C-alpha positions as a LaTeX table, in Angstrom:
\begin{tabular}{lrrr}
\hline
Residue & $x$ (\AA) & $y$ (\AA) & $z$ (\AA) \\
\hline
Unk1 & 11.34 & $-20.69$ & 18.77 \\
Unk2 & 8.20 & $-22.80$ & 18.43 \\
Unk3 & 4.97 & $-21.54$ & 16.81 \\
Unk4 & 3.19 & $-21.02$ & 20.16 \\
Unk5 & 5.96 & $-18.76$ & 21.50 \\
Unk6 & 6.15 & $-16.82$ & 18.19 \\
Unk7 & 2.38 & $-16.34$ & 18.23 \\
Unk8 & 2.56 & $-15.12$ & 21.84 \\
Unk9 & 5.42 & $-12.75$ & 20.99 \\
Unk10 & 3.47 & $-11.33$ & 18.03 \\
Unk11 & 0.47 & $-10.78$ & 20.30 \\
Unk12 & 2.65 & $-9.00$ & 22.85 \\
Unk13 & 4.16 & $-6.73$ & 20.16 \\
Unk14 & 0.69 & $-5.97$ & 18.77 \\
Unk15 & $-0.63$ & $-5.22$ & 22.26 \\
Unk16 & 2.30 & $-2.83$ & 22.93 \\
Unk17 & 1.71 & $-1.08$ & 19.59 \\
Unk18 & $-1.97$ & $-0.65$ & 20.41 \\
Unk19 & $-1.07$ & 0.77 & 23.83 \\
Unk20 & 1.42 & 3.18 & 22.26 \\
Unk21 & $-1.21$ & 4.44 & 19.82 \\
Unk22 & $-3.78$ & 4.72 & 22.59 \\
Unk23 & $-1.33$ & 6.72 & 24.67 \\
Unk24 & $-0.67$ & 9.21 & 21.87 \\
Unk25 & $-4.39$ & 9.54 & 21.15 \\
Unk26 & $-5.17$ & 9.95 & 24.84 \\
Unk27 & $-2.27$ & 12.35 & 25.27 \\
Unk28 & $-3.98$ & 14.87 & 22.97 \\
Unk29 & $-6.93$ & 15.38 & 25.33 \\
Unk30 & $-8.77$ & 18.50 & 26.48 \\
Unk31 & $-5.78$ & 19.95 & 28.35 \\
Unk32 & $-3.54$ & 19.60 & 25.31 \\
Unk33 & $-6.13$ & 21.25 & 23.07 \\
Unk34 & $-6.74$ & 24.13 & 25.49 \\
Unk35 & $-2.99$ & 24.66 & 25.78 \\
Unk36 & $-2.24$ & 24.57 & 22.03 \\
Unk37 & $-5.43$ & 25.86 & 20.34 \\
Unk38 & $-7.86$ & 28.76 & 20.54 \\
Unk39 & $-11.49$ & 27.90 & 19.86 \\
Unk40 & $-13.73$ & 30.51 & 18.24 \\
Unk41 & $-17.33$ & 30.16 & 17.14 \\
Unk42 & $-18.94$ & 31.80 & 14.12 \\
Unk43 & $-22.26$ & 31.94 & 12.32 \\
Unk44 & $-21.03$ & 31.88 & 8.72 \\
Unk45 & $-23.44$ & 33.46 & 6.21 \\
Unk46 & $-24.41$ & 31.46 & 3.13 \\
Unk47 & $-25.43$ & 33.01 & $-0.22$ \\
Unk48 & $-29.15$ & 32.81 & 0.67 \\
Unk49 & $-28.70$ & 34.53 & 4.05 \\
Unk50 & $-28.85$ & 31.40 & 6.23 \\
Unk51 & $-26.03$ & 31.23 & 8.78 \\
Unk52 & $-24.22$ & 28.01 & 9.71 \\
Unk53 & $-22.68$ & 27.40 & 13.13 \\
Unk54 & $-18.94$ & 26.82 & 12.82 \\
Unk55 & $-16.29$ & 26.11 & 15.47 \\
Unk56 & $-12.70$ & 26.95 & 14.54 \\
Unk57 & $-9.70$ & 25.63 & 16.47 \\
Unk58 & $-6.66$ & 27.73 & 15.57 \\
Unk59 & $-3.16$ & 26.76 & 16.75 \\
Unk60 & $-1.65$ & 29.21 & 19.23 \\
Unk61 & 1.67 & 28.76 & 17.40 \\
Unk62 & 1.84 & 31.79 & 15.11 \\
Unk63 & 5.35 & 31.04 & 13.84 \\
Unk64 & 4.02 & 29.45 & 10.64 \\
Unk65 & 0.89 & 29.05 & 8.52 \\
Unk66 & $-1.24$ & 25.89 & 8.70 \\
Unk67 & $-3.72$ & 24.12 & 6.40 \\
Unk68 & $-7.40$ & 24.09 & 7.33 \\
Unk69 & $-9.12$ & 20.74 & 7.91 \\
Unk70 & $-12.91$ & 21.11 & 7.59 \\
Unk71 & $-15.68$ & 18.76 & 8.57 \\
Unk72 & $-19.38$ & 19.45 & 8.07 \\
Unk73 & $-21.81$ & 17.21 & 9.92 \\
Unk74 & $-25.47$ & 16.65 & 10.63 \\
Unk75 & $-24.56$ & 14.99 & 13.94 \\
Unk76 & $-23.65$ & 18.13 & 15.90 \\
Unk77 & $-20.24$ & 19.56 & 16.68 \\
Unk78 & $-20.63$ & 19.84 & 20.43 \\
Unk79 & $-19.42$ & 20.85 & 22.85 \\
Unk80 & $-20.79$ & 24.31 & 22.19 \\
Unk81 & $-19.22$ & 27.36 & 23.84 \\
Unk82 & $-15.72$ & 28.75 & 23.37 \\
Unk83 & $-14.69$ & 27.47 & 26.81 \\
Unk84 & $-15.65$ & 23.87 & 25.88 \\
Unk85 & $-13.45$ & 21.86 & 23.49 \\
Unk86 & $-13.39$ & 18.45 & 21.81 \\
Unk87 & $-11.30$ & 15.73 & 23.47 \\
Unk88 & $-9.54$ & 15.11 & 20.14 \\
Unk89 & $-9.22$ & 17.08 & 16.91 \\
Unk90 & $-9.35$ & 15.60 & 13.43 \\
Unk91 & $-10.33$ & 12.16 & 12.18 \\
Unk92 & $-8.16$ & 10.57 & 14.90 \\
Unk93 & $-6.39$ & 11.80 & 18.00 \\
Unk94 & $-3.08$ & 11.83 & 16.13 \\
Unk95 & $-4.14$ & 14.77 & 13.94 \\
Unk96 & $-4.16$ & 17.36 & 16.75 \\
Unk97 & $-0.42$ & 17.08 & 17.16 \\
Unk98 & 0.18 & 17.40 & 13.41 \\
Unk99 & $-1.12$ & 20.98 & 13.64 \\
Unk100 & $-3.97$ & 22.06 & 11.40 \\
Unk101 & $-6.63$ & 24.70 & 11.77 \\
Unk102 & $-9.56$ & 22.43 & 12.59 \\
Unk103 & $-13.04$ & 23.55 & 11.53 \\
Unk104 & $-16.29$ & 21.84 & 12.52 \\
Unk105 & $-19.63$ & 22.93 & 11.07 \\
Unk106 & $-23.25$ & 21.96 & 11.71 \\
Unk107 & $-24.89$ & 21.55 & 8.31 \\
Unk108 & $-27.90$ & 23.61 & 7.31 \\
Unk109 & $-30.89$ & 23.14 & 9.60 \\
Unk110 & $-29.11$ & 20.98 & 12.18 \\
Unk111 & $-28.18$ & 21.75 & 15.78 \\
Unk112 & $-26.92$ & 25.35 & 16.04 \\
Unk113 & $-27.17$ & 26.16 & 12.29 \\
Unk114 & $-30.07$ & 28.01 & 10.73 \\
Unk115 & $-32.19$ & 26.90 & 7.78 \\
Unk116 & $-34.11$ & 23.80 & 6.78 \\
Unk117 & $-32.35$ & 20.46 & 6.87 \\
Unk118 & $-32.82$ & 18.09 & 3.94 \\
Unk119 & $-31.28$ & 14.63 & 4.20 \\
Unk120 & $-28.80$ & 14.30 & 1.33 \\
Unk121 & $-29.75$ & 17.55 & $-0.36$ \\
Unk122 & $-29.21$ & 16.78 & $-4.07$ \\
Unk123 & $-26.75$ & 18.65 & $-6.23$ \\
Unk124 & $-28.43$ & 21.37 & $-8.31$ \\
Unk125 & $-26.50$ & 21.79 & $-11.58$ \\
Unk126 & $-28.68$ & 24.77 & $-12.65$ \\
Unk127 & $-28.17$ & 27.02 & $-9.63$ \\
Unk128 & $-28.95$ & 30.70 & $-9.70$ \\
Unk129 & $-26.97$ & 33.12 & $-7.53$ \\
Unk130 & $-29.05$ & 32.41 & $-4.38$ \\
Unk131 & $-29.85$ & 28.70 & $-4.96$ \\
Unk132 & $-28.17$ & 26.33 & $-2.57$ \\
Unk133 & $-27.09$ & 22.74 & $-2.16$ \\
Unk134 & $-24.38$ & 21.03 & $-0.11$ \\
Unk135 & $-21.68$ & 22.13 & $-2.56$ \\
Unk136 & $-22.63$ & 25.81 & $-2.30$ \\
Unk137 & $-22.67$ & 25.65 & 1.51 \\
Unk138 & $-19.23$ & 24.05 & 1.46 \\
Unk139 & $-17.93$ & 26.60 & $-1.08$ \\
Unk140 & $-19.34$ & 29.56 & 0.89 \\
Unk141 & $-17.82$ & 28.17 & 4.10 \\
Unk142 & $-14.36$ & 27.75 & 2.59 \\
Unk143 & $-14.54$ & 31.20 & 0.99 \\
Unk144 & $-15.43$ & 32.74 & 4.37 \\
Unk145 & $-12.70$ & 30.80 & 6.21 \\
Unk146 & $-9.99$ & 31.88 & 3.75 \\
Unk147 & $-11.05$ & 35.52 & 4.11 \\
Unk148 & $-11.63$ & 35.57 & 7.88 \\
Unk149 & $-9.43$ & 33.04 & 9.68 \\
Unk150 & $-5.86$ & 34.09 & 10.40 \\
Unk151 & $-2.84$ & 31.80 & 10.21 \\
Unk152 & $-3.85$ & 29.55 & 7.30 \\
Unk153 & $-1.65$ & 28.68 & 4.34 \\
Unk154 & $-4.46$ & 28.80 & 1.75 \\
Unk155 & $-4.97$ & 25.03 & 1.66 \\
Unk156 & $-8.24$ & 23.47 & 2.80 \\
Unk157 & $-8.95$ & 19.77 & 3.19 \\
Unk158 & $-12.40$ & 18.33 & 3.81 \\
Unk159 & $-13.07$ & 15.13 & 5.71 \\
Unk160 & $-16.34$ & 13.51 & 6.66 \\
Unk161 & $-19.61$ & 13.68 & 4.80 \\
\hline
\end{tabular}
């Protein structure tokens, strides 16, 4: 086979692989999520009394326990409302079919969360019991999730900022 035909064949194989991935990402979709997950919304209290908006997508499959995959963002976790769901869950559309408990949270002071937003709130190594920074908000969120969300296996991963 000459180089031109090989190059064309490689392009065709690559194109088919891209289509296959796109199909599996697209296949997740809103209908898949509504069929396989229950979305709940919570205002999770932080140690200083501020509450952060959090959307939790729990698998309807109760036959086993699942890890939690958490993302906290300043960009908004819309769509808001328990009847409205993301088109995909996780860092890519492939994650929704791997089955996690997906958690999305608006950071302090953004969108549906309470409090004052500070861009890149610095770590405070000398925190008192009510002092906050991004690490305390993340810790308080995970602590609340472990105590209040059913069906998890005790493992929590964090992706995003």
